[in-house]
C-alpha positions in Angstrom: 0.8 13.8 -1.1 3.2 11.1 -2.5 5.1 8.9 -0.1 8.4 11.1 -0.8 6.1 14.4 0.5 4.6 12.8 3.0 8.1 11.4 4.5 9.7 15.4 4.5 7.1 16.3 6.4 7.7 13.4 8.9 11.0 15.4 9.0 9.9 18.2 9.6 7.6 17.6 12.9 9.8 14.9 14.2 12.2 17.9 14.4 10.4 20.8 14.6 8.8 18.7 18.0 12.4 17.6 19.3 13.1 21.4 19.2 10.1 22.1 21.2 10.9 19.6 24.3 14.4 20.9 24.5 13.3 24.6 25.0 10.5 23.8 27.0 11.3 20.1 29.4 8.8 17.8 29.9 6.1 18.4 32.2 4.2 21.0 30.9 0.4 20.4 30.3 -0.8 19.1 26.5 -2.0 23.1 25.7 1.5 24.2 26.1 2.9 22.3 23.6 0.2 22.2 21.8 0.7 25.9 20.7 4.6 25.7 20.9 4.8 22.8 17.9 2.1 25.0 16.3 3.9 28.1 16.3 7.3 25.9 15.5 5.6 24.5 12.8 5.0 27.4 11.6 8.5 29.8 11.4 9.3 26.8 9.2 6.8 28.6 6.8 4.5 24.5 7.0 0.4 25.2 6.7 -0.6 23.9 10.0 -4.7 24.0 11.9 -5.1 23.5 15.8 -8.2 22.1 16.7 -10.0 20.7 14.0 -13.5 19.5 14.2 -14.5 15.8 13.2 -18.3 15.6 13.2 -19.5 12.5 14.9 -22.2 10.7 12.3 -23.7 7.9 13.7 -25.5 5.9 10.8 -25.6 8.8 8.3 -26.9 11.1 11.0 -25.1 13.9 12.3 -25.4 14.3 16.0 -24.0 18.2 16.4 -21.0 16.5 18.0 -17.4 17.2 16.8 -13.1 15.8 17.5 -11.1 17.7 18.2 -8.0 16.7 15.9 -5.2 18.4 17.6 -3.0 19.6 15.2 -3.7 19.0 11.5 -0.6 19.4 9.3 -0.5 21.0 5.7 -4.1 18.8 5.6 -3.5 15.7 5.7 -1.1 14.8 7.9 -2.8 14.0 12.1 -0.7 15.5 15.1 -2.1 13.4 18.4 -0.8 15.2 21.8 0.1 14.0 24.6 2.0 14.9 27.6 0.9 11.7 30.3 3.5 9.3 31.8 2.2 6.4 29.8 0.9 6.2 26.5 -2.0 3.7 26.4 -3.9 1.4 24.2 -6.9 4.2 24.7 -4.6 6.8 22.8 -3.8 4.7 20.1 -6.9 3.8 19.4 -8.0 7.0 19.6 -5.4 8.8 16.5 -5.9 4.9 15.0 -9.9 6.7 14.4 -9.0 10.2 13.7 -7.4 8.9 10.0 -10.3 6.1 10.0 -13.0 9.4 10.0 -10.9 11.5 8.3 -9.7 9.0 6.0 -6.3 10.3 6.4 -3.4 7.9 5.6 -0.1 9.4 8.2 -0.3 10.6 11.9 1.9 10.8 15.0 0.8 10.5 18.7 3.5 12.4 20.5 3.4 12.0 23.8 6.2 15.6 25.9 6.0 13.6 29.3 9.7 11.9 28.0 12.6 12.6 29.0 13.6 11.8 25.5 11.3 13.5 22.3 12.0 9.9 20.2 11.0 7.9 23.5 6.7 9.7 22.7 6.9 9.7 19.1 4.9 7.4 17.2 3.7 6.3 13.9 0.7 5.5 12.4 -1.0 4.6 8.9 -3.9 4.2 7.3 -3.7 2.2 3.8 -0.5 4.0 3.0 
């Protein structure tokens, strides 16, 4: 995927997230926003997976524990969803770690518990 494709997907993701936020409003559970955003992206013809497992390895050994990516767009872009009052540094660290563990280049941390979705939409890159 080249930068132009990443940018096109990024715009579609932002637009879809805004659509979900306008339809559902703030104050619901993260799982509700996950299902709604999953459906909204599917309706737009975008390939998306949800609750994608990332195996945990330590010193080369599989520890039989998985992390879970909320949504994975086009097998390349990680979406980590939240419905919290305040985004903490640990939330940002989580998506940065997911990008590194999966060697993906682009991810978004999206907090739906805000008055305007753009206030809760943050982009993260890894070797991009």
